[in-house]
N, C-alpha and C positions, 0 to 999 in steps of 0.2 A: 503494500500500499503506500501512498505518498504521505507525508508528513513535514510541517515546517520545524527543521531543529537547529537550534542555536548551540555554539559552542561558548558557555557563560565565561563572561569578563572580555569578549571580544564582541566584534561586529559581524564574525563570520556567522551567517544564515543562511540556510539553503533549504530548498526542497528534496527532501530526500526520499530514496527508497528504503522503508523500513518494514520489518517484520510483522504482519498483520496480528494482532493480538487474539487470543484463544481464550475460552473459559475454562478456567482452571480449579474453580472451586465452585460446589452446588448452590451457593447464593450468588453467584455473578449473573451479570447481564450483559450481553454485547450489543451495541449499538452502532449505526451508520450514523457520523457526524452530519448535519444538515447547515448549521450555520455557528461560526465563533465570532465574537465581538473583539475589536482591538479598543485597547485603553493606555492610558499612560503607562502603565507598568509595562505593557507590552514593548512600547516605543523606548522606555528606559532600558528593558533587558537588551532590546535590539541594537541600541548604541553602545553597549558594554558595560549597562548597570547592573544591579542586584539580579542574581540569577544563580542556583545551582544545579547541576546536573544529579541525577540518582548516584547513589554510592557505586564506585568502580566504573562509571561512565563518563565519556568526554564530551557527550552532548545533552540537550534537554529539547524535549518537545514544547513549544511554547503553546500558550492560550490557556485562557480560564474561563471565559463568559462561552456559555455553549446553550444548544438546543440539539436534540437528537430522537432519532426514531430506533427502537428495539428491533433488532435482527435475530435474536437467540436469548433464551433464558437457562439458566442452570435447573438441575434438578430440584432445589428447595426452594425456588422461587414461586411465590403464590399470588403475589398481589401485582405482576407485570406480565405481559404476554407480547410476543412480536406484533408489531405495527404502532404499539402505544408510543407517545411521545414522551421524552423526560428530560429533566436537566440533572446533572450532576453538581453536587457542592465543590467546594475548592479546597479547603483545609481539612487535613487529618491531624488528629490529637497525638499527644506523645502517650497515651495510655497510662500514665503515671500521676499526674497532678489531680487534685480535687474537681478541678474545672473540666478537665478533658473526659475523667471517670463520669461525670455528670452530662457527658456529650454537648458541652460548652466548649469546643475547640477554639472559639474565638476569643477566649479568656484564659489561654494556656499559661500558666505560671512559669512552666520551664523555658519556654521558647524553642523546645524541641520538637515541634510539630512539623509537617511537611504541607507543600501547597502543589496542587496541580499546576503545571505549566509554570511554577515560580521559584519553588525551593524543593528539590530533591524529588521530585515526584513528576513524571511526564503529564504534559497538558492534554489539550483538547483539539490543536489544530493537526488533524489528520483524518483519515477517511473512516476508521473504526476505532473504537475505545472500550475496554471492558473495566467494569467496576464492580463493587459490592451492590446489592438493592438498598442497602442501609444509606448508601450517599446519593439516592436517587428520588427526584421529586416529580410526582406525575403532571403532564402538561395537557389541558382540554386540547383537542386537534384545532379548535378556532383560535387558539392563541399561538399555535406553532409558528407563526411568521413574525411575532414580536418577543417570543420567550426567550430568545438569545439574550434580553435585557435582564433575566432575572437575577443574575448575579448582582450587578451595579444596584438595582433594585432593592436586593436584599440588605445591602451596605445602609441604604437610606430608611430601610424598615427597622434596622437596629438602631440607628441612630435616633429616630425618632422615639422609638421604644424606650432606649434609654433615659432619654429626657423625660419622657412621661413618668416612667417610674420614679424618678427623683424628684419631680416637681408634685406629684400626687402623694408621696410620701412625706413630704416637708411642710406642705400648705395644705392645711386642714380643710379650707372651704372648696377645694377644688373637686370636681367630678374625679371618681376612680377611672383607672384604665387611659385610653386614649379620648374620651369624650370631652376631657378637659380643654380640648382645642376648640372644641365648637365655638364658633364665634371670636376668638383670640386674634390677635393681629400678629402675624409670624414674619420674618425676614428670612428669604433664601438667598445668599452670596455666591454666585456663579451659576450662570443656567447651563452648564454643560449637561451630559446625561445624568448625572448623580442630582444635580441642582433641579432639572425639570421632573426628574421621578420624584425627588422631595415634594416639589410643589404639589404633584398631582396626588400624593399620598395625604397631604394636607389640605387640600380641598376635598378631598373625599371624607376628611374629618369634620369640614365645615369650618376651617381656618380661612380667615383673610389674609391672603397671601400678597407679599410684596418681593418681587424678583429684582436682584441687583446683579448688573453685568456693565460690560463698556461697550456692547454693541449698539448698532442704529436701532432705533425704535421700530423699524419697519424688518429687522431680520428676523429668519426663522424662529430662532430662540424667542425672542420677545412676542411674536406673533403667538406661537405656542402657547405661552404663558396666558396669552390675553384670551385665547379660545377656552381655556379652562376657568376664566374669572379672576385670572390675578392682575395685579398692576405691575408694571415695568417701570423700574428706576434706572436711568443711566449714571453709572457712578462718576462720569466724567463731568457731570453737570449738577452734582450735589453741593448744596451749601447747608453744612452739617447743623448751623443755627436754625434754619427755615425746615430742613428735615425733622429735628428734634421738635419742633412747635406742631407741624403736621402729623407725625406719628411718635408721640409721648409715650405709648405704652406698648412697646414690642415685647411679647412676651416669651418667645422663642427665635433665636436665630441659630439656622441650620448653615453651616460654612461649606462650601463644596468647591473653592476656588484654589486653596493650597498656596495661597499667597501671604506671607508672614506680615508685612506691612499693613494689608488690609485686614488680617485677623486682629489686629490691635486696634485699629480704628472702628473694627465693628462692635467692639465693648462699648464704645460711646453710645451707640444707637439702642443697646438694651434698656429696656425698662425695669423700674423698681419689681424686684423678686424674680426676674428673668433669668432664663438660661440658655448659654450658646453651646452647641455642639459640634465639634470639629471632626471633619471628614477628609479635608483634604491634606495631602503631605507637601510641604514645601519643598522645593529643590534646592540646590546651592545657589543661594540669592544673597545679594550684599547686605550688611550687617543694617540693622534699623536702629534710631534714636527713638527710644520711649521713654515718656513721662512715666515711669516706673511708680513714682510716689502717688500721682493723681490716679493710675488705674487702679493700685490698690485701695485707696481711699474710695473709690467708685463701686468696686466689687465687694467692700465691707459695709459700706452705709447703704448701699442699696441691696443688700442681700443677693447677690448675683451669683451664679453657677458657671463656671467654663468646663467641659469635658470632653475628652475626646473618644472616639470612635472608630475600631477597625474590623473589618471582617464581618461575620455574621452566622448565626446559629442555623440549624436546618429548618427550625420553626419559622424563622425570618425569610427564608426561602420560600416556605409553603404560604406565608402571609402576603408576599410579593405576587404569587400567582393570583390568589384570591383579590388582591387589589387591582390586577391587571383587568380580571373579570369585570370588575365594578367598574375602573375608569374606560373599558370599552363599551360598556351599554350607556355611561354617562355622557361621553364625548366620543361617538364614534368616528373612526379614522384618525384620531388624535396620535395615539400612540405609534402608528405606522409612521407618523411625519418625524418621528425622532431617528429613525434610520435613513441617514442621508445620502451614504455612499454604500454599494455592494461591489465587491470584487471577487474574482474566481480566484480559487487558491493559487492557480499558476500565476496571479499577477500580487503575490503577497507583498513584495517589495514596494509596489506604489501604493498599497493600503497603509504600508508602515510608515512610509516616508512623506507622502503627500498630504498637505493639509489645505482643503478649501476653506475659504472664508465662513462659508455657510456649514461647515462640518457640525455635526452633534455626535451622532454614531455611526461608525465605519463597521461593517462587518465583512467576514470573507465567507463564500459560499463553498461546501464541500460537495453536498448530494442534494438532489432535489427529487 
């Protein structure tokens, strides 16, 4: 079979002839890969950044956002059958720490986890994949064209879940669960795939969503936000004093830009008792001058919380599928607009290297 293989730590990426995987255990399922998403992590890997091959191997099959269709199941598989659509989770636990033993691999305390397509475990940029049914999430056939975004959807499902758990535990008058978001004003910073998916979840929860980015008001990102009832604000034209007068009670900020200077400035926008959850990972950027004392005063005197969130549990993947179903009914055709470029696997280099001005989500197609 064909696979996109990387020599970690280099820019050596090739379309390789690779041994087709076979079912080795009775609980495994074999799938043909339909689509794999491209994100910043993939591009970082392809440029020589963080990536690790499986032990004893020199190359890593990349790719961690996927949707697939089952072609074969092991003898112990009961809940899946050939032709079913599934997505696989990414992280596998260390099997030692309390978090991983509780199947919260995203909270692993040893750091000895593996990740498909990223860290010591082959990914999904190949024609076929085999994995345990334990890591598979069923996908309704009607979602098969957009389910490739389930992994980034799971990331924001977890981020919003974390913020909700914290807020409803510490503030006694809030509704429990994510019902507290109904009617609240929230800000999403960065309207790439993560930011727009966060906006979708928040709108489904009844929040008033403000989206912040630096694109033109008529760009696809701003238009998609407006289609779901959000308000777009161009960061380049913000006058902070006026913004704070207009939006004095922002109760949640979901940061999805990964820009350190922006992250510090966002705290100024956060309202009393508010929470900001960080999902972006800043790259190597210049040092920032920060008013540390002023920042600390605000966080303390306004009872504010800042929390980081990475990866997701299998339950967040499942919740992502549920919210895709709800969003498809509420805004028909909206989710499809997030996929802006499609490439055949033969053209993987262009998919990784070409950045369109209107790009939101790029995918590579393997089987149809």
